[in-house]
C-alpha positions as semicolon CSV with decimal commas, in nm:
position;residue;x (nm);y (nm);z (nm)
1;M;5,982;9,669;9,666
2;L;6,165;9,998;9,721
3;T;5,956;10,315;9,712
4;N;6,050;10,676;9,754
5;P;5,923;10,852;10,071
6;P;5,740;11,186;10,049
7;P;5,965;11,489;9,992
8;R;6,161;11,584;10,298
9;P;6,401;11,862;10,389
10;S;6,760;11,840;10,269
11;A;6,971;11,565;10,421
12;H;7,154;11,825;10,625
13;L;6,839;11,961;10,788
14;W;6,677;11,622;10,817
15;C;6,976;11,460;10,990
16;H;7,001;11,744;11,243
17;A;6,626;11,724;11,317
18;C;6,613;11,341;11,307
19;P;6,353;11,224;11,558
20;L;6,540;10,897;11,612
21;R;6,848;11,093;11,712
22;Q;6,647;11,264;11,988
23;K;6,571;10,939;12,171
24;Q;6,743;10,878;12,505
25;A;6,879;10,544;12,385
26;F;7,142;10,721;12,172
27;H;7,424;10,944;12,285
28;P;7,442;11,288;12,126
29;K;7,668;11,380;11,838
30;S;7,852;11,700;11,764
31;A;7,731;11,925;11,484
32;E;8,043;11,834;11,292
33;E;7,966;11,463;11,313
34;V;7,607;11,509;11,204
35;D;7,720;11,728;10,915
36;F;7,959;11,456;10,805
37;L;7,689;11,187;10,820
38;A;7,443;11,411;10,634
39;E;7,697;11,455;10,353
40;M;7,769;11,082;10,353
41;K;7,403;10,977;10,346
42;M;7,288;10,893;9,992
43;D;6,922;10,805;10,034
44;H;6,626;10,747;10,264
45;R;6,415;10,450;10,152
46;R;6,094;10,274;10,240
47;I;6,092;9,898;10,206
48;A;5,780;9,687;10,237
49;A;5,748;9,400;10,484
50;G;5,885;9,075;10,343
51;Q;6,124;9,246;10,100
52;E;6,499;9,201;10,105
53;I;6,715;9,484;10,231
54;I;7,029;9,282;10,158
55;F;7,019;8,945;9,985
56;P;7,271;8,661;10,034
57;G;7,559;8,686;9,789
58;Q;7,492;9,050;9,705
59;A;7,813;9,215;9,587
60;D;7,708;9,580;9,612
61;A;7,524;9,597;9,946
62;E;7,527;9,943;10,102
63;L;7,538;10,033;10,470
64;F;7,203;10,106;10,638
65;T;7,071;10,247;10,961
66;L;6,723;10,114;11,043
67;F;6,519;10,432;11,091
68;S;6,184;10,269;11,166
69;G;6,027;9,922;11,174
70;W;6,175;9,578;11,240
71;A;6,400;9,356;11,029
72;F;6,599;9,036;11,075
73;R;6,931;8,896;10,959
74;Y;6,938;8,535;10,839
75;K;7,123;8,260;10,658
76;V;6,969;7,976;10,455
77;L;7,088;7,625;10,378
78;A;7,073;7,481;10,028
79;D;6,756;7,286;10,115
80;G;6,575;7,603;10,229
81;R;6,615;7,567;10,604
82;R;6,660;7,913;10,755
83;Q;6,832;8,038;11,068
84;I;6,740;8,386;11,189
85;L;7,059;8,525;11,340
86;N;6,919;8,831;11,512
87;F;6,637;9,085;11,498
88;L;6,697;9,450;11,414
89;L;6,517;9,747;11,569
90;P;6,534;10,121;11,499
91;G;6,885;10,261;11,531
92;D;7,056;9,932;11,447
93;L;7,329;9,932;11,183
94;M;7,282;9,692;10,892
95;G;7,522;9,573;10,628
96;L;7,857;9,639;10,793
97;Q;7,980;9,285;10,726
98;A;7,843;9,293;10,369
99;S;8,002;9,631;10,294
100;L;8,347;9,521;10,419
101;L;8,352;9,180;10,250
102;S;8,334;9,114;9,877
103;V;7,977;8,974;9,899
104;A;7,711;8,951;10,165
105;Q;7,736;8,632;10,370
106;H;7,379;8,668;10,497
107;G;7,047;8,825;10,405
108;I;6,844;9,095;10,577
109;E;6,465;9,100;10,537
110;A;6,214;9,363;10,643
111;L;5,994;9,207;10,911
112;T;5,756;9,504;10,900
113;D;5,739;9,802;10,663
114;V;6,064;9,985;10,734
115;E;6,250;10,304;10,656
116;V;6,626;10,301;10,621
117;C;6,900;10,559;10,597
118;V;7,142;10,454;10,320
119;F;7,517;10,516;10,328
120;P;7,738;10,414;10,032
121;R;7,975;10,128;10,104
122;R;8,249;10,303;9,904
123;K;8,260;10,576;10,169
124;V;8,292;10,356;10,475
125;W;8,669;10,400;10,462
126;D;8,618;10,779;10,484
127;L;8,496;10,726;10,840
128;F;8,828;10,572;10,941
129;V;9,033;10,834;10,757
130;K;8,841;11,151;10,841
131;M;8,625;11,077;11,149
132;P;8,795;10,824;11,378
133;Q;8,531;10,874;11,649
134;L;8,257;10,769;11,409
135;A;8,472;10,480;11,288
136;Y;8,504;10,363;11,649
137;E;8,124;10,383;11,681
138;V;8,081;10,167;11,371
139;A;8,312;9,908;11,528
140;W;8,120;9,934;11,855
141;L;7,790;9,871;11,676
142;G;7,942;9,568;11,500
143;S;8,056;9,433;11,836
144;R;7,711;9,492;11,988
145;E;7,549;9,292;11,708
146;E;7,799;9,013;11,771
147;S;7,702;9,009;12,140
148;L;7,333;8,970;12,047
149;I;7,419;8,675;11,824
150;D;7,629;8,528;12,105
151;E;7,321;8,538;12,329
152;N;7,116;8,364;12,060
153;L;7,386;8,099;12,024
154;L;7,382;8,044;12,400
155;S;7,005;7,992;12,385
156;I;7,023;7,740;12,101
157;G;7,315;7,555;12,258
158;Q;7,216;7,545;12,627
159;R;6,862;7,669;12,697
160;N;6,556;7,448;12,668
161;A;6,254;7,556;12,463
162;T;6,085;7,740;12,752
163;E;6,406;7,926;12,837
164;R;6,471;8,012;12,473
165;I;6,135;8,182;12,422
166;A;6,158;8,362;12,756
167;S;6,509;8,482;12,666
168;L;6,405;8,616;12,327
169;V;6,095;8,785;12,464
170;I;6,277;8,960;12,748
171;S;6,563;9,065;12,519
172;L;6,329;9,223;12,262
173;Y;6,124;9,381;12,541
174;R;6,432;9,549;12,687
175;R;6,548;9,671;12,347
176;A;6,203;9,809;12,265
177;E;6,180;9,969;12,609
178;A;6,511;10,156;12,555
179;L;6,364;10,300;12,236
180;G;6,047;10,419;12,409
181;L;5,836;10,159;12,230
182;V;5,692;10,000;12,545
183;N;5,375;10,128;12,710
184;D;5,237;9,964;13,025
185;R;5,468;9,662;12,967
186;S;5,317;9,622;12,617
187;F;5,486;9,658;12,279
188;V;5,429;9,571;11,914
189;F;5,552;9,217;11,852
190;P;5,549;9,141;11,479
191;L;5,714;8,797;11,486
192;S;5,525;8,500;11,347
193;Q;5,548;8,157;11,505
194;Q;5,762;8,042;11,211
195;Q;6,003;8,330;11,262
196;L;6,024;8,244;11,629
197;A;6,104;7,885;11,537
198;D;6,367;7,993;11,285
199;A;6,533;8,216;11,544
200;L;6,527;7,962;11,826
201;G;6,623;7,643;11,644
202;L;6,295;7,474;11,726
203;S;6,033;7,303;11,517
204;L;5,717;7,501;11,446
205;V;5,507;7,252;11,648
206;H;5,738;7,269;11,950
207;T;5,743;7,649;11,928
208;N;5,363;7,670;11,919
209;K;5,322;7,437;12,218
210;T;5,585;7,616;12,429
211;W;5,449;7,960;12,341
212;A;5,101;7,852;12,443
213;K;5,234;7,701;12,770
214;L;5,403;8,027;12,868
215;R;5,089;8,229;12,791
216;R;4,880;7,995;13,003
217;A;5,136;8,025;13,283
218;G;5,072;8,401;13,286
219;L;5,417;8,521;13,178
220;F;5,275;8,726;12,893
221;S;4,963;8,788;12,686
222;F;4,933;8,850;12,315
223;A;4,651;9,032;12,138
224;Q;4,617;9,245;11,825
225;G;4,983;9,221;11,745
226;R;5,099;9,343;12,086
227;L;5,285;9,142;12,350
228;T;5,233;9,234;12,716
229;L;5,470;9,109;12,982
230;E;5,250;9,014;13,275
231;N;5,540;8,896;13,490
232;P;5,873;9,044;13,371
233;R;6,067;8,923;13,677
234;L;5,960;8,563;13,633
235;T;6,039;8,586;13,260
236;E;6,387;8,709;13,350
237;R;6,437;8,423;13,596
238;I;6,327;8,161;13,345
239;A;6,554;8,310;13,082
240;A;6,841;8,358;13,332
241;Q;6,885;8,708;13,192
242;Y;6,938;8,971;13,457
243;E;7,185;9,211;13,299
244;R;7,049;9,541;13,174
245;D;7,230;9,778;12,943
246;F;7,138;10,133;13,032
247;A;7,428;10,293;12,847
248;Q;7,346;10,516;12,553
249;R;7,469;10,379;12,222
250;P;7,592;10,529;11,895
251;L;7,361;10,614;11,605
252;L;7,484;10,676;11,254
């Protein structure tokens, strides 16, 4: 269900004072670029957890920046089996593929209550015509999402269940850490066991058993919706994930 947020300053003032834009994870933009995005932005929406942001087959999906909360991108087979393709955190771009193709080839669902900045799909071409630097950043963000999906595909194709869970946990931990969402190695972790299973290509039973094994081994603890990495280095070794991306990234 879409609801309107409380009244806010004009898009121009709001975009320039955007708290997400102030985070160290994102590289700064010129006043001209922010002005252009403020003019392009058509809405700021709140969407409840469990609601669709983009649904499969949608022909009029807009372009979104996830302002707050978590979401995930997925595809579903005819018999209802679902594959979660990747998880989306604040600052991530959503709907690029859907806005460039005739219909959305995937769905995006709000994992938690979220807020999104909405940009009209009909104006995406304006970026390429009028602001080539921003157009490059859109392409960069699309490539980054592809790299995250590549990592998930590597997990499903080559990692065992223990390695898959460790890889997903350390990846989400690093992404949350870059956004300043980690405190004392602890961060909000809203994924259910079924969502873990759908992301990792495992059965729910196998996911539950492996998750419990890793907790007993002392890799992490989970309480009151927060995941704490007790041994990040061991988690990295199990996942065979050592690369860290410290570079600032674009934010629309």
